[in-house]
BARO-716383 format. One record per residue: x, y, z of N, C-alpha, C in turn; residue in three letters. Coordinates in nm, 4 decimals, always signed. Last residue first. Layout:
% BARO-716383
MARGU n_X n_Y n_Z ca_X ca_Y ca_Z c_X c_Y c_Z aa
MARGU X Y Z X Y Z X Y Z ALA
...
***
This chain:
% BARO-716383
MARGU n_X n_Y n_Z ca_X ca_Y ca_Z c_X c_Y c_Z aa
MARGU +0.5184 +5.9323 +3.9304 +0.5954 +5.8486 +3.8093 +0.4670 +5.7796 +3.7777 GLU
MARGU +0.4584 +6.1590 +4.0851 +0.4239 +6.1947 +3.9404 +0.4960 +6.1478 +3.8795 GLN
MARGU +0.5187 +6.0969 +4.3749 +0.3680 +6.0900 +4.3409 +0.3029 +6.1184 +4.1781 ARG
MARGU +0.8315 +6.1296 +4.3040 +0.7613 +5.9925 +4.3135 +0.5761 +5.9474 +4.3031 ALA
MARGU +0.8020 +6.4086 +4.3791 +0.8829 +6.2942 +4.2124 +0.7975 +6.1751 +4.2400 ASP
MARGU +0.7034 +6.4580 +4.5869 +0.6695 +6.4495 +4.4593 +0.6971 +6.3797 +4.3322 GLU
MARGU +0.8960 +6.2945 +4.7518 +0.8115 +6.2911 +4.7395 +0.6989 +6.3290 +4.6189 ARG
MARGU +1.2245 +6.4288 +4.6622 +1.1565 +6.3000 +4.6528 +0.9401 +6.2507 +4.6291 ARG
MARGU +1.0737 +6.7092 +4.8151 +1.0986 +6.6840 +4.6692 +1.1107 +6.5174 +4.5873 VAL
MARGU +1.0804 +6.6575 +5.0443 +0.9733 +6.6447 +5.0154 +1.0077 +6.6814 +4.8081 VAL
MARGU +1.3297 +6.5561 +5.1402 +1.2278 +6.4492 +5.1501 +1.1391 +6.4605 +5.0578 GLY
MARGU +1.4977 +6.8015 +5.0284 +1.5069 +6.6804 +4.9349 +1.3755 +6.5920 +4.9802 ASP
MARGU +1.4058 +6.9455 +5.2429 +1.3738 +6.9835 +5.1334 +1.3807 +6.8575 +5.0776 ILE
MARGU +1.4867 +6.7314 +5.4757 +1.3870 +6.7660 +5.4670 +1.2944 +6.8437 +5.3321 GLU
MARGU +1.7974 +6.7940 +5.4352 +1.6791 +6.6730 +5.3800 +1.5766 +6.6590 +5.4062 GLU
MARGU +1.7924 +7.1021 +5.5101 +1.8112 +7.0378 +5.3420 +1.7689 +6.9080 +5.2458 TRP
MARGU +1.7993 +7.2344 +5.7186 +1.6545 +7.1801 +5.6314 +1.7217 +7.0715 +5.4924 ARG
MARGU +2.0923 +7.3216 +5.7459 +2.0849 +7.2054 +5.7781 +1.8737 +7.1671 +5.8157 SER
MARGU +2.0666 +7.5245 +5.5905 +2.1149 +7.4068 +5.5281 +2.1442 +7.3354 +5.6474 LEU
MARGU +1.9686 +7.7478 +5.7597 +1.8585 +7.6888 +5.6044 +1.9427 +7.5884 +5.5669 VAL
MARGU +2.1324 +7.7581 +5.9374 +1.9977 +7.7053 +5.9635 +1.9047 +7.7037 +5.8463 ALA
MARGU +2.3631 +7.8261 +5.8305 +2.3410 +7.7269 +5.9029 +2.2371 +7.6673 +5.8971 ASP
MARGU +2.2417 +8.1080 +5.7449 +2.3115 +8.0373 +5.6739 +2.3101 +7.8895 +5.7434 TYR
MARGU +2.1608 +8.2842 +5.9808 +2.1145 +8.1852 +5.9414 +2.1103 +8.0456 +5.8559 ASN
MARGU +2.3518 +8.5133 +5.9613 +2.3472 +8.4125 +6.0760 +2.2439 +8.3015 +6.0980 GLU
MARGU +2.2667 +8.6899 +5.7861 +2.3339 +8.5942 +5.6943 +2.3893 +8.5222 +5.8051 ALA
MARGU +1.9005 +8.7334 +5.6395 +2.0262 +8.6965 +5.7542 +2.1485 +8.6169 +5.7728 ARG
MARGU +1.7651 +8.6047 +5.4511 +1.8417 +8.6840 +5.4169 +1.8952 +8.7222 +5.5411 HIS
MARGU +1.5692 +8.3618 +5.5020 +1.7019 +8.3576 +5.4684 +1.7981 +8.4199 +5.3947 PRO
MARGU +1.3998 +8.5999 +5.7106 +1.5347 +8.4732 +5.7595 +1.6016 +8.4054 +5.6514 PHE
MARGU +1.2315 +8.7575 +5.6654 +1.3579 +8.7830 +5.6344 +1.4413 +8.6864 +5.6841 THR
MARGU +0.9412 +8.7720 +5.5143 +0.9828 +8.6864 +5.5543 +1.1414 +8.7412 +5.5845 CYS
MARGU +0.6812 +8.9060 +5.4041 +0.7338 +8.9070 +5.5347 +0.8525 +8.8885 +5.5975 ASN
MARGU +0.6516 +8.7493 +5.1591 +0.7030 +8.9068 +5.2029 +0.7188 +8.9375 +5.3078 GLU
MARGU +0.6134 +8.5225 +5.1481 +0.7109 +8.5539 +5.1855 +0.7567 +8.6715 +5.1902 CYS
MARGU +0.2841 +8.3333 +5.0854 +0.3810 +8.4970 +5.0705 +0.5154 +8.4765 +5.1620 SER
MARGU +0.1201 +8.1033 +4.8777 +0.2098 +8.1150 +4.9369 +0.2971 +8.2783 +4.9176 LYS
MARGU -0.2026 +8.0804 +4.7173 -0.0117 +8.1123 +4.6936 +0.0166 +8.1560 +4.8664 VAL
MARGU -0.4456 +8.1018 +4.8180 -0.3538 +8.0475 +4.8448 -0.2129 +8.0025 +4.8184 GLY
MARGU -0.5760 +8.3562 +4.7669 -0.5843 +8.2213 +4.6098 -0.4803 +8.1508 +4.6433 ASN
MARGU -0.5103 +8.4852 +4.9605 -0.6509 +8.4112 +4.9409 -0.6784 +8.3296 +4.8291 LYS
MARGU -0.2497 +8.3700 +5.0787 -0.2855 +8.4653 +5.0053 -0.4245 +8.4020 +4.9623 LEU
MARGU -0.0073 +8.3762 +5.3461 -0.0655 +8.2685 +5.2428 -0.1915 +8.3362 +5.2151 TYR
MARGU +0.3049 +8.3803 +5.4726 +0.1107 +8.4142 +5.5308 +0.1035 +8.3634 +5.4044 THR
MARGU +0.6137 +8.3382 +5.6896 +0.5161 +8.3082 +5.5452 +0.3759 +8.3630 +5.6461 CYS
MARGU +0.8392 +8.3772 +5.8247 +0.7110 +8.4590 +5.8362 +0.6549 +8.4829 +5.7611 ALA
MARGU +1.0084 +8.0516 +5.8558 +0.9722 +8.1920 +5.8625 +0.8992 +8.2394 +5.9134 GLY
MARGU +0.9685 +7.7715 +5.8523 +1.0282 +7.7698 +5.9718 +1.0054 +8.0075 +5.9692 GLY
MARGU +0.7978 +7.5924 +5.6892 +0.9289 +7.6873 +5.6570 +1.0420 +7.7108 +5.7720 CYS
MARGU +0.5525 +7.4847 +5.7149 +0.6854 +7.4504 +5.8446 +0.7976 +7.4641 +5.7708 ARG
MARGU +0.3779 +7.5633 +5.5246 +0.3980 +7.6283 +5.6620 +0.4912 +7.5865 +5.7718 ARG
MARGU +0.6994 +7.4877 +5.2550 +0.5264 +7.5062 +5.2853 +0.5433 +7.5806 +5.4227 GLY
MARGU +0.8969 +7.3663 +5.1852 +0.8516 +7.3373 +5.2673 +0.7243 +7.3876 +5.3398 LEU
MARGU +0.9658 +7.5072 +4.9706 +0.9582 +7.3797 +4.9138 +0.8629 +7.3386 +5.0155 ALA
MARGU +1.1220 +7.7457 +5.0818 +0.9916 +7.7847 +5.0114 +0.9230 +7.6276 +4.9946 TYR
MARGU +1.4137 +7.7647 +5.1950 +1.2673 +7.6761 +5.2483 +1.1165 +7.6909 +5.2099 LEU
MARGU +1.5385 +7.8252 +4.9752 +1.4635 +7.6370 +4.9273 +1.3965 +7.6409 +5.0496 PRO
MARGU +1.4220 +8.0932 +4.7922 +1.4488 +8.0185 +4.9557 +1.3968 +7.8973 +4.9050 CYS
MARGU +1.6388 +8.3288 +4.6083 +1.4653 +8.1998 +4.6185 +1.4952 +8.1241 +4.7334 TYR
MARGU +1.8448 +8.4529 +4.7663 +1.7376 +8.4639 +4.7300 +1.6303 +8.4357 +4.6565 CYS
MARGU +2.0340 +8.3485 +4.9893 +1.8622 +8.2545 +4.9409 +1.7950 +8.3374 +4.8813 PHE
MARGU +2.2035 +8.5561 +4.9510 +2.2957 +8.3946 +4.8531 +2.0764 +8.3311 +4.8380 LEU
MARGU +2.1817 +8.8195 +5.0294 +2.1032 +8.7744 +4.8848 +2.1092 +8.6243 +4.8433 CYS
MARGU +2.1309 +8.9394 +5.3153 +2.2294 +8.8669 +5.2246 +2.1621 +8.8137 +5.1190 SER
MARGU +2.2544 +9.2235 +5.5110 +2.1506 +9.1512 +5.4046 +2.1842 +9.0304 +5.3031 PHE
MARGU +2.4132 +9.3972 +5.6148 +2.4276 +9.2283 +5.6561 +2.2915 +9.1450 +5.6071 THR
MARGU +2.3831 +9.6432 +5.5528 +2.5313 +9.5401 +5.5282 +2.5489 +9.4394 +5.6160 GLU
MARGU +2.1011 +9.6436 +5.6034 +2.1528 +9.6734 +5.4315 +2.3000 +9.6339 +5.4069 GLU
MARGU +1.8733 +9.5192 +5.7858 +2.0541 +9.6188 +5.7980 +2.0915 +9.6119 +5.6592 PRO
MARGU +1.6308 +9.3931 +5.8139 +1.7848 +9.2962 +5.8247 +1.8660 +9.4892 +5.7373 VAL
MARGU +1.4076 +9.5535 +5.7551 +1.3913 +9.4771 +5.8634 +1.5400 +9.3900 +5.8866 GLY
MARGU +1.2428 +9.4734 +5.3776 +1.2921 +9.5474 +5.5292 +1.2613 +9.4505 +5.6693 SER
MARGU +1.3617 +9.2784 +5.1034 +1.2604 +9.3632 +5.2486 +1.3379 +9.3775 +5.3565 HIS
MARGU +1.5183 +9.3249 +4.9569 +1.3814 +9.3170 +4.9253 +1.2979 +9.3141 +4.9815 CYS
MARGU +1.7004 +9.6312 +4.9508 +1.7225 +9.4827 +4.9853 +1.5398 +9.4674 +4.9402 PRO
MARGU +1.7009 +9.5227 +4.5589 +1.7912 +9.4985 +4.6278 +1.7396 +9.6911 +4.7882 PHE
MARGU +1.5684 +9.4960 +4.3441 +1.4542 +9.4886 +4.4447 +1.5995 +9.5075 +4.5755 TYR
MARGU +1.8123 +9.5790 +4.1107 +1.6931 +9.7319 +4.1345 +1.5904 +9.6005 +4.2697 PRO
MARGU +2.1358 +9.5185 +4.2088 +1.9456 +9.4122 +4.2058 +1.8806 +9.5479 +4.1656 CYS
MARGU +2.3718 +9.5577 +4.2983 +2.2987 +9.6458 +4.1732 +2.1400 +9.5865 +4.1291 ASP
MARGU +2.4296 +9.4201 +4.5208 +2.3803 +9.5963 +4.5965 +2.3005 +9.6292 +4.4115 ARG
MARGU +2.4040 +9.1611 +4.6551 +2.4020 +9.2149 +4.4823 +2.3308 +9.3584 +4.4907 ASN
MARGU +2.5807 +8.9529 +4.8303 +2.5277 +9.0488 +4.8172 +2.4689 +9.1213 +4.7271 GLN
MARGU +2.6358 +8.6704 +5.0414 +2.6711 +8.7118 +4.9363 +2.5789 +8.8121 +4.9100 TYR
MARGU +2.7493 +8.4142 +5.2718 +2.7150 +8.5429 +5.2179 +2.8103 +8.6042 +5.0714 PHE
MARGU +2.9197 +8.1867 +5.2873 +2.8539 +8.1996 +5.3270 +2.7244 +8.2976 +5.3484 ARG
MARGU +3.1986 +8.2273 +5.0680 +3.0838 +8.1351 +5.0452 +2.9059 +8.1198 +5.1095 HIS
MARGU +3.3786 +8.2815 +5.2343 +3.2581 +8.3939 +5.1662 +3.1589 +8.3772 +5.1343 ASN
MARGU +3.5214 +8.2006 +5.4969 +3.3865 +8.1853 +5.4302 +3.2759 +8.2225 +5.3459 GLU
MARGU +3.8647 +8.1279 +5.5117 +3.8511 +8.2257 +5.4349 +3.6213 +8.1586 +5.4504 LYS
MARGU +4.0479 +8.0651 +5.7748 +4.0131 +7.9408 +5.6101 +3.8624 +8.0966 +5.6532 MET
***
């Protein structure tokens, strides 16, 4: 069974690779916009917060490591919970 849905790479992207610390041949662009961002400090990555309060993922390689595909997807219910709470708050 092919599992090519677990890895994507865009070497034509002007930012590739956008983070250092992951070998180029295994750098995955699949989660370019990390779904874990919405979890704030609980994302599990190496995030920091800028002085203006904006979350920075500049030093995080977690979603770009192909071996973390299952770990990212395992948090989907938690991400959905954040979205549902935010939506309910705005109704």
